[in-house]
C-alpha positions as CSV (number, residue, x, y, z in Angstrom):
1,M,78.1,69.8,103.1
2,D,76.9,73.3,104.0
3,I,80.1,74.0,105.9
4,L,82.2,72.5,103.0
5,Q,80.3,74.8,100.6
6,I,81.1,77.8,102.8
7,L,84.8,76.8,102.9
8,L,84.9,76.3,99.2
9,G,83.2,79.6,98.6
10,L,85.7,81.4,100.8
11,G,88.5,79.8,98.9
12,F,87.1,81.0,95.6
13,A,86.5,84.4,97.0
14,I,89.9,84.8,98.7
15,Y,91.9,83.6,95.7
16,G,89.7,85.6,93.4
17,A,90.3,88.7,95.4
18,Q,94.1,88.0,95.2
19,F,94.0,87.7,91.5
20,L,91.9,90.8,91.2
21,V,94.2,92.8,93.5
22,N,97.4,91.7,91.7
23,G,95.9,92.6,88.3
24,G,94.7,95.9,89.6
25,V,98.0,96.7,91.3
26,A,99.9,95.9,88.1
27,I,97.8,98.4,86.2
28,A,98.0,101.0,89.0
29,K,101.8,100.7,89.1
30,R,102.0,101.5,85.4
31,F,100.5,104.9,86.2
32,N,102.9,105.5,89.2
33,I,100.2,105.5,91.8
34,P,101.7,105.5,95.4
35,D,101.3,102.5,97.6
36,L,99.1,104.3,100.2
37,V,96.6,105.3,97.5
38,I,96.7,101.8,96.0
39,G,96.0,100.4,99.5
40,S,92.9,102.6,99.9
41,T,91.6,102.1,96.4
42,I,92.8,99.1,94.2
43,V,93.6,96.8,97.1
44,A,90.7,97.9,99.3
45,F,88.2,97.6,96.5
46,G,89.7,94.2,95.4
47,T,89.6,92.7,98.9
48,S,86.1,94.1,99.4
49,M,84.8,92.2,96.4
50,P,84.0,89.0,98.4
51,E,81.6,91.2,100.6
52,L,80.1,92.7,97.4
53,S,79.7,89.3,95.8
54,V,78.1,87.8,98.9
55,N,75.7,90.8,99.3
56,I,74.5,90.8,95.7
57,Q,73.9,87.0,95.8
58,S,72.1,87.2,99.1
59,A,70.0,90.2,97.9
60,L,69.0,88.4,94.7
61,A,68.1,85.4,96.9
62,G,66.0,87.7,99.2
63,N,68.3,87.1,102.2
64,T,69.2,90.6,103.3
65,D,69.7,89.7,107.0
66,L,72.9,87.9,105.9
67,A,73.9,90.9,103.7
68,L,73.9,93.5,106.5
69,G,75.5,91.0,109.0
70,N,78.2,90.3,106.5
71,I,79.2,94.0,106.2
72,L,79.1,94.7,109.9
73,G,81.0,91.5,110.7
74,S,83.6,92.3,108.1
75,N,84.1,96.0,109.1
76,I,84.5,95.1,112.8
77,F,86.9,92.3,112.0
78,N,88.9,94.6,109.8
79,I,89.5,97.2,112.5
80,C,89.7,95.0,115.6
81,V,91.5,91.9,114.4
82,I,93.5,93.0,111.4
83,V,94.7,96.4,112.8
84,G,95.1,94.7,116.2
85,I,97.2,91.8,114.9
86,V,99.4,94.0,112.6
87,A,100.0,96.4,115.5
88,L,101.3,93.5,117.6
89,I,103.7,92.6,114.9
90,T,105.0,96.1,114.0
91,P,103.8,99.7,114.6
92,I,101.4,101.1,112.0
93,A,102.1,104.7,111.0
94,I,99.0,106.8,110.3
95,A,99.7,109.0,107.3
96,A,98.4,112.6,107.1
97,N,96.0,111.7,104.3
98,A,94.5,108.9,106.4
99,R,94.0,111.3,109.3
100,A,92.5,114.0,107.1
101,K,90.3,111.9,104.8
102,D,90.1,108.2,105.2
103,L,89.5,108.0,109.0
104,P,86.8,110.8,109.0
105,M,85.1,109.3,106.0
106,C,85.1,105.8,107.6
107,L,83.5,107.3,110.7
108,M,81.0,109.2,108.6
109,A,80.0,106.0,106.8
110,A,79.4,104.2,110.1
111,V,77.3,107.1,111.4
112,V,75.3,107.4,108.1
113,L,74.5,103.7,108.4
114,V,73.0,104.0,111.9
115,V,71.0,107.1,110.9
116,C,69.6,105.7,107.6
117,G,68.8,102.3,109.1
118,N,66.9,103.6,112.2
119,E,63.9,105.5,110.9
120,L,62.0,104.0,113.9
121,Y,64.1,106.2,116.3
122,F,65.0,109.2,114.2
123,D,61.7,109.8,112.2
124,G,59.1,107.9,114.2
125,I,58.4,105.6,111.2
126,Q,57.4,102.1,112.2
127,Y,60.0,100.3,110.2
128,H,63.8,100.3,110.0
129,E,65.5,99.4,106.8
130,L,67.9,100.7,104.1
131,M,65.8,101.6,101.1
132,P,66.8,102.4,97.5
133,S,66.8,106.1,98.4
134,H,69.4,105.4,101.1
135,G,71.4,103.4,98.6
136,I,71.5,106.5,96.3
137,V,72.7,108.6,99.2
138,F,75.4,106.0,100.1
139,L,76.6,105.9,96.5
140,C,76.7,109.7,96.3
141,F,79.0,109.7,99.3
142,F,81.1,107.0,97.7
143,L,81.5,109.1,94.6
144,I,82.8,112.0,96.8
145,F,85.3,109.6,98.4
146,A,86.3,108.3,95.0
147,Y,86.9,111.8,93.7
148,Y,89.2,112.9,96.5
149,T,91.0,109.6,96.3
150,Y,91.5,110.2,92.6
151,Q,92.9,113.6,93.4
152,E,95.4,112.0,95.8
153,A,96.4,109.5,93.1
154,A,96.9,112.2,90.6
155,V,99.2,114.2,92.9
156,G,101.0,111.1,94.1
157,S,101.5,109.9,90.5
158,A,103.0,113.3,89.6
159,A,105.4,113.1,92.5
160,V,106.5,109.5,91.7
161,A,107.0,110.4,88.0
162,A,109.1,113.4,89.1
163,G,111.4,111.0,90.9
164,G,110.1,112.0,94.4
165,A,109.9,109.6,97.3
166,A,106.2,109.1,97.3
167,S,104.8,107.2,100.2
168,G,105.6,103.5,100.2
169,G,108.6,103.6,98.0
170,G,109.3,100.0,99.0
171,S,106.4,97.7,98.3
172,S,105.9,94.1,99.2
173,G,107.2,91.2,97.1
174,E,103.7,90.4,95.9
175,T,103.2,94.0,94.8
176,S,106.5,94.0,93.1
177,D,105.7,90.8,91.2
178,A,102.4,92.3,90.2
179,A,104.1,95.4,88.9
180,Q,106.0,93.2,86.4
181,M,102.9,92.0,84.7
182,G,102.0,93.1,81.2
183,P,98.6,94.6,80.5
184,I,97.2,91.5,78.9
185,K,98.2,89.3,81.9
186,A,96.9,91.9,84.3
187,A,93.5,92.0,82.5
188,A,93.4,88.2,82.6
189,Y,94.1,88.2,86.4
190,I,91.2,90.7,86.9
191,A,88.8,88.5,84.8
192,V,89.7,85.3,86.7
193,G,89.4,87.2,90.0
194,L,86.0,88.4,89.2
195,L,84.8,84.9,88.2
196,G,86.2,83.5,91.5
197,L,84.4,86.2,93.5
198,V,81.0,85.6,91.8
199,Y,81.1,81.8,92.2
200,G,82.5,82.1,95.7
201,G,79.8,84.5,96.8
202,D,77.1,82.1,95.5
203,F,78.6,79.2,97.4
204,I,79.0,81.2,100.7
205,V,75.4,82.4,100.6
206,E,74.0,78.9,100.0
207,G,76.2,77.3,102.6
208,A,75.6,79.9,105.2
209,S,71.8,79.7,104.8
210,G,72.1,75.9,105.2
211,V,74.1,76.2,108.3
212,A,71.7,78.7,109.8
213,K,68.8,76.3,109.3
214,S,70.7,73.2,110.5
215,F,71.9,74.8,113.8
216,G,69.0,77.1,114.4
217,L,71.2,80.1,114.1
218,S,69.9,83.4,112.6
219,D,71.3,84.7,109.4
220,R,72.3,87.8,111.4
221,V,74.6,85.7,113.6
222,I,76.0,83.7,110.6
223,G,76.7,87.0,108.8
224,L,78.4,88.7,111.8
225,L,80.5,85.8,113.0
226,I,81.2,83.5,110.0
227,V,80.6,85.1,106.6
228,G,81.8,88.7,107.5
229,P,85.1,87.6,109.1
230,G,85.5,85.0,106.3
231,T,85.2,87.5,103.6
232,S,87.8,89.7,105.4
233,F,90.5,87.0,105.1
234,P,92.0,88.6,102.0
235,E,92.7,91.7,104.0
236,L,94.0,89.7,106.9
237,I,96.4,87.7,104.8
238,A,97.7,90.7,102.9
239,S,98.1,92.8,106.0
240,V,100.0,90.1,108.0
241,V,102.4,89.4,105.1
242,A,103.1,93.1,104.8
243,A,103.6,93.4,108.6
244,L,106.1,90.5,108.7
245,K,108.0,92.2,105.9
246,K,107.9,95.6,107.8
247,E,106.1,97.1,104.9
248,V,102.8,98.4,106.2
249,D,102.2,101.4,104.0
250,M,99.1,99.7,102.5
251,V,97.6,98.3,105.7
252,I,95.8,101.2,107.2
253,G,94.7,102.4,103.8
254,N,93.5,99.0,102.9
255,V,91.4,98.6,106.1
256,L,89.9,102.0,106.0
257,G,89.2,102.0,102.3
258,S,87.7,98.5,102.6
259,N,85.3,99.6,105.4
260,I,84.3,102.7,103.5
261,I,83.6,100.7,100.3
262,N,81.7,98.0,102.3
263,I,79.2,100.5,103.6
264,L,79.0,103.2,101.0
265,F,79.3,101.1,97.8
266,T,78.4,97.5,98.8
267,L,75.4,98.4,101.0
268,G,74.5,101.1,98.5
269,V,74.3,98.6,95.7
270,T,72.6,96.0,97.8
271,S,69.8,98.4,99.0
272,L,69.2,99.3,95.4
273,I,68.5,95.7,94.5
274,L,66.4,95.0,97.6
275,P,65.6,97.0,100.8
276,V,67.8,95.8,103.7
277,P,66.0,95.6,107.0
278,L,68.1,96.6,110.0
279,D,67.2,94.0,112.7
280,L,67.2,96.0,115.9
281,E,69.5,93.4,117.5
282,L,72.1,94.5,114.8
283,N,72.1,97.9,116.4
284,T,74.6,96.6,119.0
285,S,77.0,95.8,116.1
286,V,76.3,99.1,114.3
287,L,77.2,101.1,117.5
288,F,80.2,98.9,118.2
289,N,81.4,99.6,114.7
290,I,81.1,103.4,115.3
291,G,82.9,103.0,118.7
292,V,86.0,101.2,117.4
293,T,86.2,103.5,114.4
294,L,85.9,106.6,116.7
295,L,88.7,105.1,118.8
296,L,91.0,105.1,115.8
297,V,90.0,108.6,114.8
298,L,90.6,110.0,118.3
299,Y,94.0,108.2,118.5
300,A,95.0,109.5,115.1
301,W,94.0,113.1,115.9
302,F,95.2,113.4,119.4
303,G,98.0,110.8,119.5
304,R,100.6,113.4,118.5
305,G,101.7,111.5,115.4
306,R,102.4,108.2,117.3
307,P,101.9,105.0,115.3
308,I,99.4,102.4,116.3
309,G,101.4,100.2,118.7
310,R,100.9,97.0,120.8
311,F,98.9,98.7,123.5
312,L,96.1,99.8,121.2
313,G,96.4,96.5,119.3
314,V,95.7,94.6,122.5
315,I,92.7,96.8,123.2
316,L,91.2,96.2,119.8
317,I,91.7,92.4,120.0
318,V,90.2,92.2,123.5
319,S,87.3,94.4,122.4
320,Y,86.6,92.0,119.5
321,V,86.6,89.0,121.9
322,A,84.1,90.8,124.2
323,Y,82.0,91.6,121.1
324,I,81.9,88.0,120.0
325,A,81.0,86.8,123.5
326,N,78.1,89.3,123.5
327,A,76.9,88.3,120.1
328,L,76.9,84.6,121.2
329,G,74.9,85.5,124.3
330,V,77.7,84.7,126.7
331,F,76.9,87.9,128.6
């Protein structure tokens, strides 16, 4: 029943995220916001709602081990599996805005997490957790990210309105359908999506806690290997569909935006509700998250404009398999 509850919760969360994204995209399209910006804002925020829902529910239940494992598991899955699989299907171009803003901000968020969560090493304090003060710092960084993204949206909107070829002129069929919605229908989609995410998050937390107790698994492992990747399924589905249609403008923006939001917004809000201990065993995942993010940053900066292709995609997927094996204690 616990596993069934997790699956039911994931279903609610995934479909809720899809409704939320479609409603948000419909509203964004009415203001002529480009696809790349929609990917790093509306879509990224919508597909990050399962993580936020799970974390709020787990924090309210006093289960913060699951909360941090969920974020790390989701972010690592986003970069290694989603980017890796999409790169195997079709090359992923890295836009100038992603190289200049999204990638550095994503790396900075990963670094801020390891610094704020490891007072034991950096400050000599005999505990290691994300406290409400850290949550405020995270949310301040998130506001900076949101401000610069808003500036991008304003510039892109003006370009589209002027008839220019803003990035992602051709959008996926799902996005095109969303663009045809009226404002009332879009608002209804958003409301239904939020309800699905709230109830889905509740089911996931209760089911995951039950599985952890039944099999003797820690909440850390459940969050890293089950809940985190599970809440990333909206990103995976949307990205694979876009890749099959050769329309990947939103993919890199979605993945990077989602990872930034997961740390700066979701963990920020979670740590305001309840301090989040950083289990020292989670530091392996924290450092791995920095490593794969740094790999993308270096490739974008020194790859001479080359898109992410199959070679890097294979490296990312193999790295994820090795990471899973290590988390399960295989080596």
